[in-house]
A tleap script that builds the chain and sets N, CA, C and O, in Angstrom:
source leaprc.protein.ff14SB
mol = sequence {
  NMET THR THR ALA LYS VAL LEU LEU LEU ALA
  LEU VAL LEU SER LEU PRO PHE ARG ALA ALA
  ALA LEU ASP SER SER ALA GLY VAL LYS VAL
  THR PRO ILE LEU LYS THR GLY SER SER TRP
  ASN GLY ALA PRO ILE THR TYR PRO GLY GLY
  THR ALA GLU VAL THR GLY LEU LEU LEU GLU
  ILE ALA PRO GLY ALA GLU THR GLY TRP HIE
  LYS HIE PRO VAL PRO SER PHE GLY MET VAL
  LEU GLU GLY THR LEU GLU VAL THR LEU LYS
  ASP GLY LYS THR ARG ARG VAL ASN ALA GLY
  GLU ALA ILE ALA GLU VAL VAL ASP THR TRP
  HIE ASN GLY ARG ASN VAL GLY GLY THR PRO
  LEU LYS LEU VAL VAL PHE TYR ALA GLY ALA
  ALA GLY THR PRO LEU THR VAL ARG PRO CGLN
}
set mol.1.N position { 39.858 33.383 -53.907 }
set mol.1.CA position { 38.596 33.816 -53.596 }
set mol.1.C position { 38.831 34.943 -52.371 }
set mol.1.O position { 39.636 34.851 -51.444 }
set mol.2.N position { 37.907 36.008 -52.638 }
set mol.2.CA position { 37.926 37.146 -51.606 }
set mol.2.C position { 37.644 36.829 -50.382 }
set mol.2.O position { 37.118 35.737 -50.171 }
set mol.3.N position { 37.894 37.595 -49.457 }
set mol.3.CA position { 37.271 37.373 -48.060 }
set mol.3.C position { 35.614 37.682 -48.094 }
set mol.3.O position { 34.831 37.156 -47.303 }
set mol.4.N position { 35.298 38.445 -48.944 }
set mol.4.CA position { 33.750 38.823 -48.972 }
set mol.4.C position { 33.074 37.509 -49.294 }
set mol.4.O position { 32.130 37.041 -48.658 }
set mol.5.N position { 33.703 36.919 -50.436 }
set mol.5.CA position { 33.126 35.702 -51.043 }
set mol.5.C position { 32.969 34.486 -49.941 }
set mol.5.O position { 31.955 33.804 -49.799 }
set mol.6.N position { 34.149 34.369 -49.221 }
set mol.6.CA position { 34.250 33.281 -48.458 }
set mol.6.C position { 33.037 33.665 -47.223 }
set mol.6.O position { 32.219 32.822 -46.855 }
set mol.7.N position { 33.074 34.799 -46.779 }
set mol.7.CA position { 32.013 35.171 -45.787 }
set mol.7.C position { 30.637 34.927 -46.154 }
set mol.7.O position { 29.834 34.415 -45.374 }
set mol.8.N position { 30.307 35.343 -47.521 }
set mol.8.CA position { 29.240 35.102 -48.212 }
set mol.8.C position { 28.851 33.363 -48.027 }
set mol.8.O position { 27.842 32.888 -47.506 }
set mol.9.N position { 29.720 32.823 -48.483 }
set mol.9.CA position { 29.472 31.402 -48.553 }
set mol.9.C position { 29.368 30.905 -47.370 }
set mol.9.O position { 28.599 29.960 -47.194 }
set mol.10.N position { 30.168 31.470 -46.240 }
set mol.10.CA position { 29.751 30.888 -44.919 }
set mol.10.C position { 28.457 31.046 -44.202 }
set mol.10.O position { 27.945 30.254 -43.411 }
set mol.11.N position { 27.957 32.346 -44.658 }
set mol.11.CA position { 26.665 32.572 -44.085 }
set mol.11.C position { 25.650 31.721 -45.070 }
set mol.11.O position { 24.667 31.357 -44.424 }
set mol.12.N position { 25.613 31.359 -46.261 }
set mol.12.CA position { 24.703 30.653 -47.084 }
set mol.12.C position { 24.839 29.241 -46.369 }
set mol.12.O position { 23.814 28.812 -45.840 }
set mol.13.N position { 26.071 28.419 -46.290 }
set mol.13.CA position { 26.057 27.161 -45.523 }
set mol.13.C position { 25.730 26.962 -44.527 }
set mol.13.O position { 25.354 25.828 -44.231 }
set mol.14.N position { 25.743 28.139 -43.465 }
set mol.14.CA position { 25.157 28.247 -42.115 }
set mol.14.C position { 23.895 28.250 -42.079 }
set mol.14.O position { 23.525 27.968 -40.939 }
set mol.15.N position { 22.857 28.472 -42.932 }
set mol.15.CA position { 21.625 28.722 -43.030 }
set mol.15.C position { 20.724 27.435 -43.438 }
set mol.15.O position { 20.887 26.824 -44.494 }
set mol.16.N position { 19.715 27.094 -42.425 }
set mol.16.CA position { 19.170 25.844 -43.017 }
set mol.16.C position { 18.244 26.181 -44.264 }
set mol.16.O position { 17.769 27.283 -44.536 }
set mol.17.N position { 18.122 25.215 -44.829 }
set mol.17.CA position { 17.415 25.215 -46.253 }
set mol.17.C position { 15.902 24.959 -45.979 }
set mol.17.O position { 15.581 23.843 -45.572 }
set mol.18.N position { 15.129 25.735 -46.136 }
set mol.18.CA position { 13.755 25.691 -46.419 }
set mol.18.C position { 13.324 26.241 -47.777 }
set mol.18.O position { 14.054 26.988 -48.429 }
set mol.19.N position { 12.037 25.823 -48.206 }
set mol.19.CA position { 11.663 26.185 -49.415 }
set mol.19.C position { 11.354 27.622 -49.457 }
set mol.19.O position { 11.319 28.155 -50.566 }
set mol.20.N position { 11.104 28.391 -48.304 }
set mol.20.CA position { 10.535 29.789 -48.127 }
set mol.20.C position { 11.696 30.417 -47.540 }
set mol.20.O position { 11.536 31.622 -47.350 }
set mol.21.N position { 12.773 29.969 -47.210 }
set mol.21.CA position { 14.005 30.562 -46.669 }
set mol.21.C position { 14.459 31.940 -47.142 }
set mol.21.O position { 14.604 32.913 -46.402 }
set mol.22.N position { 14.682 31.909 -48.548 }
set mol.22.CA position { 14.861 33.123 -49.249 }
set mol.22.C position { 14.419 32.482 -50.758 }
set mol.22.O position { 14.789 31.365 -51.119 }
set mol.23.N position { 13.713 33.222 -51.433 }
set mol.23.CA position { 13.050 33.106 -52.515 }
set mol.23.C position { 13.995 33.752 -53.542 }
set mol.23.O position { 14.648 34.739 -53.203 }
set mol.24.N position { 14.102 33.225 -54.821 }
set mol.24.CA position { 14.885 33.999 -55.882 }
set mol.24.C position { 13.943 35.057 -56.359 }
set mol.24.O position { 12.722 34.966 -56.236 }
set mol.25.N position { 14.615 36.146 -56.952 }
set mol.25.CA position { 13.972 37.267 -57.345 }
set mol.25.C position { 14.928 37.900 -58.225 }
set mol.25.O position { 16.055 37.405 -58.210 }
set mol.26.N position { 14.700 39.007 -59.082 }
set mol.26.CA position { 15.056 39.524 -60.038 }
set mol.26.C position { 16.613 39.929 -59.633 }
set mol.26.O position { 17.520 39.844 -60.460 }
set mol.27.N position { 16.834 40.398 -58.213 }
set mol.27.CA position { 18.353 40.597 -57.811 }
set mol.27.C position { 18.937 39.591 -57.090 }
set mol.27.O position { 20.123 39.701 -56.777 }
set mol.28.N position { 18.166 38.424 -56.707 }
set mol.28.CA position { 18.746 37.312 -55.884 }
set mol.28.C position { 18.421 35.999 -56.670 }
set mol.28.O position { 17.352 35.714 -57.211 }
set mol.29.N position { 19.470 35.327 -56.623 }
set mol.29.CA position { 19.770 34.006 -57.160 }
set mol.29.C position { 19.827 32.743 -55.883 }
set mol.29.O position { 20.828 32.700 -55.169 }
set mol.30.N position { 19.054 32.069 -55.740 }
set mol.30.CA position { 19.147 31.185 -54.660 }
set mol.30.C position { 19.528 29.889 -55.290 }
set mol.30.O position { 18.815 29.508 -56.217 }
set mol.31.N position { 20.453 29.216 -54.964 }
set mol.31.CA position { 20.978 27.842 -55.485 }
set mol.31.C position { 21.226 26.889 -54.320 }
set mol.31.O position { 22.302 26.939 -53.724 }
set mol.32.N position { 20.230 25.981 -53.955 }
set mol.32.CA position { 20.566 24.974 -52.883 }
set mol.32.C position { 21.805 24.208 -53.265 }
set mol.32.O position { 21.957 23.669 -54.361 }
set mol.33.N position { 22.757 24.199 -52.196 }
set mol.33.CA position { 24.001 23.092 -52.270 }
set mol.33.C position { 23.901 21.884 -51.484 }
set mol.33.O position { 24.592 20.917 -51.804 }
set mol.34.N position { 23.054 21.822 -50.409 }
set mol.34.CA position { 23.065 20.935 -49.670 }
set mol.34.C position { 21.873 20.874 -48.741 }
set mol.34.O position { 21.530 21.797 -48.001 }
set mol.35.N position { 21.186 19.527 -48.864 }
set mol.35.CA position { 19.986 19.433 -47.937 }
set mol.35.C position { 19.932 17.944 -47.579 }
set mol.35.O position { 19.492 17.092 -48.351 }
set mol.36.N position { 20.446 17.672 -46.264 }
set mol.36.CA position { 20.295 16.233 -45.923 }
set mol.36.C position { 20.239 15.787 -44.584 }
set mol.36.O position { 20.449 16.616 -43.699 }
set mol.37.N position { 19.974 14.531 -44.268 }
set mol.37.CA position { 19.825 14.320 -42.739 }
set mol.37.C position { 20.580 13.518 -42.431 }
set mol.37.O position { 20.574 13.012 -41.309 }
set mol.38.N position { 21.474 13.189 -43.422 }
set mol.38.CA position { 22.692 11.930 -43.189 }
set mol.38.C position { 23.856 12.512 -43.721 }
set mol.38.O position { 23.857 13.436 -44.535 }
set mol.39.N position { 24.963 11.891 -43.194 }
set mol.39.CA position { 26.316 12.309 -43.712 }
set mol.39.C position { 26.556 11.422 -45.136 }
set mol.39.O position { 25.666 10.655 -45.503 }
set mol.40.N position { 27.555 11.538 -45.762 }
set mol.40.CA position { 27.697 11.038 -47.236 }
set mol.40.C position { 27.956 9.470 -47.037 }
set mol.40.O position { 27.934 8.764 -48.045 }
set mol.41.N position { 28.191 8.913 -45.828 }
set mol.41.CA position { 28.285 7.531 -45.511 }
set mol.41.C position { 26.814 6.983 -45.248 }
set mol.41.O position { 26.687 5.775 -45.046 }
set mol.42.N position { 25.745 7.776 -45.243 }
set mol.42.CA position { 24.415 7.295 -44.897 }
set mol.42.C position { 24.233 7.332 -43.398 }
set mol.42.O position { 23.093 7.094 -42.999 }
set mol.43.N position { 25.058 7.563 -42.606 }
set mol.43.CA position { 24.661 7.388 -41.064 }
set mol.43.C position { 23.944 8.977 -40.810 }
set mol.43.O position { 24.384 10.028 -41.277 }
set mol.44.N position { 22.649 8.806 -39.885 }
set mol.44.CA position { 22.019 10.023 -39.499 }
set mol.44.C position { 22.846 10.814 -38.869 }
set mol.44.O position { 23.843 10.506 -38.216 }
set mol.45.N position { 22.194 12.325 -39.184 }
set mol.45.CA position { 23.009 13.393 -38.612 }
set mol.45.C position { 22.360 13.533 -37.104 }
set mol.45.O position { 21.138 13.623 -36.980 }
set mol.46.N position { 23.162 13.544 -36.064 }
set mol.46.CA position { 22.534 14.127 -34.824 }
set mol.46.C position { 23.269 15.176 -34.104 }
set mol.46.O position { 24.493 15.038 -34.119 }
set mol.47.N position { 22.849 16.086 -33.543 }
set mol.47.CA position { 23.613 17.116 -32.736 }
set mol.47.C position { 23.720 16.881 -31.423 }
set mol.47.O position { 22.850 16.391 -30.703 }
set mol.48.N position { 25.111 17.337 -31.026 }
set mol.48.CA position { 25.401 16.982 -29.467 }
set mol.48.C position { 24.624 17.957 -28.632 }
set mol.48.O position { 24.086 18.967 -29.086 }
set mol.49.N position { 24.608 17.600 -27.450 }
set mol.49.CA position { 23.932 18.228 -26.283 }
set mol.49.C position { 24.863 19.343 -25.924 }
set mol.49.O position { 25.981 19.427 -26.433 }
set mol.50.N position { 24.340 20.320 -24.923 }
set mol.50.CA position { 25.209 21.408 -24.440 }
set mol.50.C position { 24.908 22.716 -25.208 }
set mol.50.O position { 23.928 22.881 -25.935 }
set mol.51.N position { 25.916 23.664 -24.943 }
set mol.51.CA position { 25.655 25.085 -25.579 }
set mol.51.C position { 26.262 25.055 -26.746 }
set mol.51.O position { 27.455 24.825 -26.948 }
set mol.52.N position { 25.125 25.375 -27.804 }
set mol.52.CA position { 25.543 25.268 -29.205 }
set mol.52.C position { 26.618 26.099 -29.410 }
set mol.52.O position { 26.644 27.179 -28.818 }
set mol.53.N position { 27.853 25.653 -30.435 }
set mol.53.CA position { 28.758 26.526 -30.787 }
set mol.53.C position { 29.112 26.046 -32.103 }
set mol.53.O position { 29.533 24.897 -32.240 }
set mol.54.N position { 28.967 26.890 -33.152 }
set mol.54.CA position { 29.280 26.801 -34.787 }
set mol.54.C position { 30.521 27.307 -34.795 }
set mol.54.O position { 30.866 28.283 -34.128 }
set mol.55.N position { 31.342 26.573 -35.656 }
set mol.55.CA position { 32.652 26.987 -35.922 }
set mol.55.C position { 32.910 26.755 -37.575 }
set mol.55.O position { 32.593 25.730 -38.178 }
set mol.56.N position { 33.538 27.906 -38.153 }
set mol.56.CA position { 33.584 27.775 -39.632 }
set mol.56.C position { 35.236 27.993 -39.759 }
set mol.56.O position { 35.886 28.826 -39.127 }
set mol.57.N position { 35.766 27.006 -40.764 }
set mol.57.CA position { 37.070 27.014 -40.914 }
set mol.57.C position { 37.459 26.924 -42.548 }
set mol.57.O position { 36.773 26.232 -43.300 }
set mol.58.N position { 38.485 27.597 -42.975 }
set mol.58.CA position { 38.887 27.529 -44.238 }
set mol.58.C position { 40.038 26.682 -44.296 }
set mol.58.O position { 41.015 27.000 -43.619 }
set mol.59.N position { 40.074 25.547 -45.076 }
set mol.59.CA position { 41.168 24.716 -45.250 }
set mol.59.C position { 41.834 24.834 -46.453 }
set mol.59.O position { 41.244 25.018 -47.518 }
set mol.60.N position { 43.090 24.734 -46.334 }
set mol.60.CA position { 43.838 24.687 -47.792 }
set mol.60.C position { 44.834 23.475 -47.626 }
set mol.60.O position { 45.539 23.348 -46.625 }
set mol.61.N position { 44.834 22.530 -48.763 }
set mol.61.CA position { 45.586 21.445 -48.624 }
set mol.61.C position { 46.127 21.399 -50.041 }
set mol.61.O position { 45.522 21.454 -51.112 }
set mol.62.N position { 47.499 21.276 -49.759 }
set mol.62.CA position { 48.708 21.327 -50.928 }
set mol.62.C position { 48.380 19.898 -51.857 }
set mol.62.O position { 47.756 18.880 -51.560 }
set mol.63.N position { 49.045 20.281 -53.025 }
set mol.63.CA position { 48.520 19.143 -54.056 }
set mol.63.C position { 49.241 17.853 -53.371 }
set mol.63.O position { 50.326 18.005 -52.811 }
set mol.64.N position { 48.622 16.605 -53.429 }
set mol.64.CA position { 49.055 15.275 -52.793 }
set mol.64.C position { 48.977 15.194 -51.277 }
set mol.64.O position { 48.955 14.107 -50.699 }
set mol.65.N position { 48.930 16.512 -50.559 }
set mol.65.CA position { 49.013 16.295 -48.974 }
set mol.65.C position { 47.620 15.616 -48.619 }
set mol.65.O position { 46.644 15.462 -49.353 }
set mol.66.N position { 47.782 15.285 -47.410 }
set mol.66.CA position { 46.683 14.425 -46.672 }
set mol.66.C position { 46.507 15.094 -45.268 }
set mol.66.O position { 47.454 15.464 -44.574 }
set mol.67.N position { 45.282 15.198 -44.953 }
set mol.67.CA position { 44.734 15.527 -43.324 }
set mol.67.C position { 45.379 14.794 -42.343 }
set mol.67.O position { 45.841 15.339 -41.341 }
set mol.68.N position { 45.460 13.409 -42.580 }
set mol.68.CA position { 45.975 12.220 -41.673 }
set mol.68.C position { 44.521 11.672 -41.085 }
set mol.68.O position { 43.456 12.282 -41.189 }
set mol.69.N position { 44.697 10.496 -40.498 }
set mol.69.CA position { 43.425 9.963 -39.956 }
set mol.69.C position { 42.961 10.602 -39.107 }
set mol.69.O position { 43.778 10.884 -38.230 }
set mol.70.N position { 41.745 11.066 -38.924 }
set mol.70.CA position { 41.051 11.653 -37.920 }
set mol.70.C position { 39.540 11.307 -37.846 }
set mol.70.O position { 39.012 10.626 -38.725 }
set mol.71.N position { 38.821 11.813 -36.726 }
set mol.71.CA position { 37.381 11.741 -36.769 }
set mol.71.C position { 36.595 12.785 -36.051 }
set mol.71.O position { 37.166 13.265 -35.073 }
set mol.72.N position { 35.416 13.232 -36.329 }
set mol.72.CA position { 34.788 14.303 -35.727 }
set mol.72.C position { 33.639 13.869 -34.891 }
set mol.72.O position { 32.843 13.005 -35.258 }
set mol.73.N position { 33.567 14.580 -33.600 }
set mol.73.CA position { 32.759 13.956 -32.718 }
set mol.73.C position { 31.465 14.872 -32.730 }
set mol.73.O position { 30.630 14.760 -31.833 }
set mol.74.N position { 31.316 15.791 -33.779 }
set mol.74.CA position { 30.181 16.656 -34.110 }
set mol.74.C position { 30.040 16.592 -35.609 }
set mol.74.O position { 30.940 16.267 -36.383 }
set mol.75.N position { 28.871 16.920 -35.916 }
set mol.75.CA position { 28.519 17.234 -37.288 }
set mol.75.C position { 29.276 18.299 -37.952 }
set mol.75.O position { 29.588 19.329 -37.355 }
set mol.76.N position { 29.585 18.064 -39.205 }
set mol.76.CA position { 30.428 19.069 -40.064 }
set mol.76.C position { 29.899 19.034 -41.633 }
set mol.76.O position { 29.522 18.037 -42.249 }
set mol.77.N position { 29.979 20.432 -42.121 }
set mol.77.CA position { 29.650 20.457 -43.533 }
set mol.77.C position { 30.485 21.073 -44.318 }
set mol.77.O position { 31.064 22.041 -43.824 }
set mol.78.N position { 30.726 20.784 -45.444 }
set mol.78.CA position { 31.859 21.422 -46.104 }
set mol.78.C position { 31.263 21.836 -47.597 }
set mol.78.O position { 30.192 21.431 -48.050 }
set mol.79.N position { 32.079 22.625 -48.183 }
set mol.79.CA position { 31.894 22.843 -49.768 }
set mol.79.C position { 33.567 23.224 -50.337 }
set mol.79.O position { 34.370 24.023 -49.853 }
set mol.80.N position { 33.689 22.437 -51.379 }
set mol.80.CA position { 35.019 22.645 -51.918 }
set mol.80.C position { 34.866 23.866 -52.810 }
set mol.80.O position { 34.066 23.873 -53.746 }
set mol.81.N position { 35.734 25.019 -52.471 }
set mol.81.CA position { 35.855 26.113 -53.487 }
set mol.81.C position { 36.740 25.851 -54.463 }
set mol.81.O position { 36.365 26.240 -55.569 }
set mol.82.N position { 37.927 25.253 -54.424 }
set mol.82.CA position { 38.942 24.788 -55.355 }
set mol.82.C position { 39.450 23.695 -55.364 }
set mol.82.O position { 39.806 23.341 -54.240 }
set mol.83.N position { 39.666 22.909 -56.242 }
set mol.83.CA position { 40.466 21.442 -56.438 }
set mol.83.C position { 39.522 20.285 -56.082 }
set mol.83.O position { 38.310 20.481 -55.985 }
set mol.84.N position { 40.066 19.109 -55.892 }
set mol.84.CA position { 39.248 18.070 -55.724 }
set mol.84.C position { 39.788 17.289 -54.380 }
set mol.84.O position { 40.979 17.087 -54.144 }
set mol.85.N position { 38.746 16.908 -53.586 }
set mol.85.CA position { 39.049 16.374 -52.083 }
set mol.85.C position { 38.496 14.977 -52.353 }
set mol.85.O position { 37.405 14.736 -52.870 }
set mol.86.N position { 39.501 13.989 -51.886 }
set mol.86.CA position { 39.172 12.588 -51.557 }
set mol.86.C position { 39.115 12.029 -50.387 }
set mol.86.O position { 40.183 11.714 -49.862 }
set mol.87.N position { 38.068 11.810 -49.804 }
set mol.87.CA position { 37.899 11.360 -48.508 }
set mol.87.C position { 37.899 9.632 -48.444 }
set mol.87.O position { 37.208 8.964 -49.213 }
set mol.88.N position { 38.573 9.180 -47.657 }
set mol.88.CA position { 38.530 7.683 -47.585 }
set mol.88.C position { 38.372 7.136 -46.073 }
set mol.88.O position { 39.131 7.533 -45.189 }
set mol.89.N position { 37.514 6.357 -45.869 }
set mol.89.CA position { 37.143 5.621 -44.494 }
set mol.89.C position { 38.010 4.465 -44.363 }
set mol.89.O position { 38.566 3.900 -45.305 }
set mol.90.N position { 38.089 4.161 -43.191 }
set mol.90.CA position { 38.795 2.975 -42.731 }
set mol.90.C position { 38.536 1.586 -43.703 }
set mol.90.O position { 39.404 0.838 -44.154 }
set mol.91.N position { 37.228 1.505 -43.852 }
set mol.91.CA position { 36.839 0.325 -44.568 }
set mol.91.C position { 37.075 0.411 -46.007 }
set mol.91.O position { 36.642 -0.470 -46.750 }
set mol.92.N position { 37.727 1.403 -46.449 }
set mol.92.CA position { 38.038 1.538 -47.878 }
set mol.92.C position { 37.213 2.509 -48.751 }
set mol.92.O position { 37.654 2.897 -49.833 }
set mol.93.N position { 35.906 2.933 -48.230 }
set mol.93.CA position { 34.952 3.489 -49.023 }
set mol.93.C position { 35.597 4.891 -49.243 }
set mol.93.O position { 36.230 5.496 -48.377 }
set mol.94.N position { 35.349 5.344 -50.547 }
set mol.94.CA position { 35.820 6.946 -50.685 }
set mol.94.C position { 34.619 7.549 -51.449 }
set mol.94.O position { 33.653 6.997 -51.975 }
set mol.95.N position { 34.950 8.772 -51.358 }
set mol.95.CA position { 34.163 10.002 -51.962 }
set mol.95.C position { 34.876 11.050 -52.502 }
set mol.95.O position { 35.721 11.521 -51.740 }
set mol.96.N position { 34.780 11.583 -53.650 }
set mol.96.CA position { 35.414 12.476 -54.140 }
set mol.96.C position { 34.404 13.815 -54.250 }
set mol.96.O position { 33.248 13.782 -54.669 }
set mol.97.N position { 34.988 14.775 -53.862 }
set mol.97.CA position { 34.301 16.210 -53.843 }
set mol.97.C position { 34.976 16.996 -54.869 }
set mol.97.O position { 36.186 17.123 -54.682 }
set mol.98.N position { 34.547 17.491 -55.789 }
set mol.98.CA position { 34.997 18.542 -56.740 }
set mol.98.C position { 34.671 20.131 -56.272 }
set mol.98.O position { 33.811 20.378 -55.426 }
set mol.99.N position { 35.321 20.976 -56.809 }
set mol.99.CA position { 34.983 22.389 -56.644 }
set mol.99.C position { 33.445 22.730 -57.027 }
set mol.99.O position { 32.900 22.437 -58.091 }
set mol.100.N position { 32.915 23.352 -56.029 }
set mol.100.CA position { 31.351 23.622 -56.139 }
set mol.100.C position { 30.501 22.414 -55.492 }
set mol.100.O position { 29.282 22.487 -55.339 }
set mol.101.N position { 31.133 21.502 -55.196 }
set mol.101.CA position { 30.200 20.590 -54.530 }
set mol.101.C position { 30.299 20.600 -52.946 }
set mol.101.O position { 31.410 20.741 -52.435 }
set mol.102.N position { 29.268 20.466 -52.226 }
set mol.102.CA position { 29.212 20.179 -50.706 }
set mol.102.C position { 28.931 18.962 -50.247 }
set mol.102.O position { 28.330 18.151 -50.951 }
set mol.103.N position { 29.364 18.663 -48.911 }
set mol.103.CA position { 29.511 17.307 -48.391 }
set mol.103.C position { 29.290 17.606 -46.905 }
set mol.103.O position { 29.817 18.450 -46.181 }
set mol.104.N position { 28.161 16.475 -46.602 }
set mol.104.CA position { 28.020 16.459 -45.310 }
set mol.104.C position { 29.042 15.371 -44.693 }
set mol.104.O position { 28.967 14.185 -45.012 }
set mol.105.N position { 29.950 15.838 -43.834 }
set mol.105.CA position { 31.075 14.982 -43.468 }
set mol.105.C position { 30.536 13.608 -42.511 }
set mol.105.O position { 29.441 13.578 -41.949 }
set mol.106.N position { 31.301 12.778 -42.478 }
set mol.106.CA position { 31.088 11.468 -41.571 }
set mol.106.C position { 31.310 11.969 -40.098 }
set mol.106.O position { 32.116 12.880 -39.912 }
set mol.107.N position { 30.621 11.406 -39.030 }
set mol.107.CA position { 30.457 11.822 -37.714 }
set mol.107.C position { 31.052 10.520 -36.928 }
set mol.107.O position { 30.749 9.359 -37.202 }
set mol.108.N position { 31.978 10.939 -35.873 }
set mol.108.CA position { 32.567 9.472 -35.124 }
set mol.108.C position { 32.844 8.487 -36.066 }
set mol.108.O position { 32.356 7.375 -35.862 }
set mol.109.N position { 33.628 8.692 -37.199 }
set mol.109.CA position { 34.227 7.867 -38.017 }
set mol.109.C position { 35.435 8.044 -38.522 }
set mol.109.O position { 35.575 9.104 -39.131 }
set mol.110.N position { 36.530 7.208 -38.453 }
set mol.110.CA position { 37.933 7.468 -38.904 }
set mol.110.C position { 37.982 7.525 -40.576 }
set mol.110.O position { 37.622 6.667 -41.382 }
set mol.111.N position { 38.559 8.855 -40.803 }
set mol.111.CA position { 38.877 9.025 -42.275 }
set mol.111.C position { 39.905 9.976 -42.488 }
set mol.111.O position { 40.425 10.647 -41.597 }
set mol.112.N position { 40.201 10.018 -43.758 }
set mol.112.CA position { 41.351 10.560 -44.133 }
set mol.112.C position { 41.261 11.617 -45.512 }
set mol.112.O position { 41.072 11.138 -46.630 }
set mol.113.N position { 41.384 12.762 -45.349 }
set mol.113.CA position { 41.253 13.780 -46.717 }
set mol.113.C position { 42.454 13.815 -47.418 }
set mol.113.O position { 43.512 13.828 -46.789 }
set mol.114.N position { 42.437 13.834 -48.711 }
set mol.114.CA position { 43.625 13.934 -49.722 }
set mol.114.C position { 43.259 14.923 -50.717 }
set mol.114.O position { 42.114 15.007 -51.161 }
set mol.115.N position { 44.239 15.691 -51.082 }
set mol.115.CA position { 43.958 16.605 -52.337 }
set mol.115.C position { 44.528 15.714 -53.336 }
set mol.115.O position { 45.718 15.402 -53.297 }
set mol.116.N position { 43.677 15.267 -54.284 }
set mol.116.CA position { 44.149 14.467 -55.474 }
set mol.116.C position { 44.291 15.189 -56.843 }
set mol.116.O position { 44.487 14.624 -57.919 }
set mol.117.N position { 44.141 16.731 -56.603 }
set mol.117.CA position { 44.530 17.475 -57.738 }
set mol.117.C position { 45.969 18.039 -57.790 }
set mol.117.O position { 46.841 17.731 -56.977 }
set mol.118.N position { 46.127 18.858 -58.777 }
set mol.118.CA position { 47.371 19.379 -59.169 }
set mol.118.C position { 47.659 20.750 -58.808 }
set mol.118.O position { 48.669 21.350 -59.176 }
set mol.119.N position { 46.593 21.309 -57.955 }
set mol.119.CA position { 46.499 22.837 -57.365 }
set mol.119.C position { 46.113 22.570 -56.023 }
set mol.119.O position { 45.693 21.492 -55.605 }
set mol.120.N position { 46.283 23.629 -55.365 }
set mol.120.CA position { 45.846 23.831 -53.846 }
set mol.120.C position { 44.467 23.610 -53.798 }
set mol.120.O position { 43.750 24.193 -54.611 }
set mol.121.N position { 43.873 22.673 -52.766 }
set mol.121.CA position { 42.561 22.486 -52.360 }
set mol.121.C position { 42.101 23.378 -51.434 }
set mol.121.O position { 42.715 23.483 -50.372 }
set mol.122.N position { 40.933 24.174 -51.690 }
set mol.122.CA position { 40.455 25.263 -50.535 }
set mol.122.C position { 38.943 24.553 -50.223 }
set mol.122.O position { 38.212 24.128 -51.118 }
set mol.123.N position { 38.726 24.525 -49.245 }
set mol.123.CA position { 37.565 23.883 -48.397 }
set mol.123.C position { 36.986 24.474 -47.558 }
set mol.123.O position { 37.666 24.438 -46.533 }
set mol.124.N position { 35.882 25.134 -47.382 }
set mol.124.CA position { 35.401 25.723 -46.258 }
set mol.124.C position { 34.576 24.572 -45.295 }
set mol.124.O position { 34.125 23.626 -45.940 }
set mol.125.N position { 34.380 24.558 -44.113 }
set mol.125.CA position { 33.798 23.628 -43.478 }
set mol.125.C position { 33.477 24.387 -42.005 }
set mol.125.O position { 34.195 25.104 -41.308 }
set mol.126.N position { 31.995 23.887 -41.820 }
set mol.126.CA position { 31.423 24.441 -40.708 }
set mol.126.C position { 30.932 23.297 -39.854 }
set mol.126.O position { 30.291 22.340 -40.289 }
set mol.127.N position { 31.339 23.508 -38.435 }
set mol.127.CA position { 30.966 22.274 -37.508 }
set mol.127.C position { 30.079 22.695 -36.545 }
set mol.127.O position { 30.278 23.726 -35.902 }
set mol.128.N position { 28.922 21.845 -36.356 }
set mol.128.CA position { 27.749 22.201 -35.747 }
set mol.128.C position { 28.216 21.242 -34.265 }
set mol.128.O position { 28.031 20.042 -34.059 }
set mol.129.N position { 28.835 22.214 -33.433 }
set mol.129.CA position { 29.291 21.761 -32.178 }
set mol.129.C position { 28.601 22.180 -30.903 }
set mol.129.O position { 27.606 22.903 -30.936 }
set mol.130.N position { 29.161 21.698 -29.708 }
set mol.130.CA position { 28.893 22.366 -28.588 }
set mol.130.C position { 30.066 22.867 -27.741 }
set mol.130.O position { 31.104 22.206 -27.705 }
set mol.131.N position { 29.965 23.784 -27.193 }
set mol.131.CA position { 31.026 24.486 -26.365 }
set mol.131.C position { 31.666 23.756 -25.642 }
set mol.131.O position { 31.022 23.232 -24.734 }
set mol.132.N position { 33.201 23.417 -25.743 }
set mol.132.CA position { 34.189 22.475 -24.925 }
set mol.132.C position { 34.190 21.354 -25.609 }
set mol.132.O position { 34.765 20.445 -25.011 }
set mol.133.N position { 33.631 20.990 -26.950 }
set mol.133.CA position { 33.746 19.615 -27.343 }
set mol.133.C position { 34.822 20.085 -28.529 }
set mol.133.O position { 34.731 21.208 -29.025 }
set mol.134.N position { 35.957 19.033 -28.985 }
set mol.134.CA position { 36.598 19.054 -29.824 }
set mol.134.C position { 35.823 18.881 -31.386 }
set mol.134.O position { 34.811 18.211 -31.591 }
set mol.135.N position { 36.458 19.533 -32.229 }
set mol.135.CA position { 36.055 19.361 -33.501 }
set mol.135.C position { 36.748 18.089 -34.010 }
set mol.135.O position { 36.140 17.314 -34.748 }
set mol.136.N position { 38.013 17.868 -33.625 }
set mol.136.CA position { 38.692 16.885 -34.459 }
set mol.136.C position { 39.384 15.823 -33.464 }
set mol.136.O position { 40.113 16.301 -32.595 }
set mol.137.N position { 39.260 14.747 -33.501 }
set mol.137.CA position { 40.019 13.878 -32.678 }
set mol.137.C position { 40.998 12.828 -33.578 }
set mol.137.O position { 40.642 12.129 -34.527 }
set mol.138.N position { 42.279 12.936 -33.005 }
set mol.138.CA position { 43.465 11.971 -33.915 }
set mol.138.C position { 43.637 10.782 -33.107 }
set mol.138.O position { 43.536 10.792 -31.880 }
set mol.139.N position { 43.909 9.711 -33.832 }
set mol.139.CA position { 44.377 8.515 -33.132 }
set mol.139.C position { 45.374 8.469 -32.185 }
set mol.139.O position { 46.369 9.112 -32.520 }
set mol.140.N position { 45.454 7.828 -30.926 }
set mol.140.CA position { 46.351 7.979 -29.884 }
set mol.140.C position { 47.310 6.918 -30.001 }
set mol.140.O position { 48.227 6.823 -29.186 }
savepdb mol mol.pdb
quit
C-alpha cells in the first residue's frame, strides 16, 4: 500500500462519522467503516482527560507472530489493510478482523493480537489519548 493510501486511510479513520460529514457525489464515494460507542467487547468508549493527543501507527506483524499481552489505557481504533488479525482476551473471548474490516479496540483490558494468516498483517491504528499518557501497557 502506498504512503498516499495510508495517509488517506488515516484521515478517513480520524474523522467522526456523521450523516452529513461528507456526502457521496459523482467524484467522491463515502463508505462508512466504523461507527460505534463501544469497543468490540461491549465496553463503552470514554476519552481520557487532559490535552488531547491522537497518534496513528502502521503495524506490521509477521505470519504467526503475536503482539504479546498488553492493554491500552486510551481508546484506539484500527483497520486491517492486509491479512487476518485475531485478538484474544484473558477470559478466552476472541475476535477475528480481516482485511478491509475495522475494530474499536478494547480499553484497559489485557489482550493479545496474533497474525493467523500466511502473509504479513498490516494494521493501521489510531489512539485517542492525552499528552503524557502511554498508548500501551505491558504486564510487569
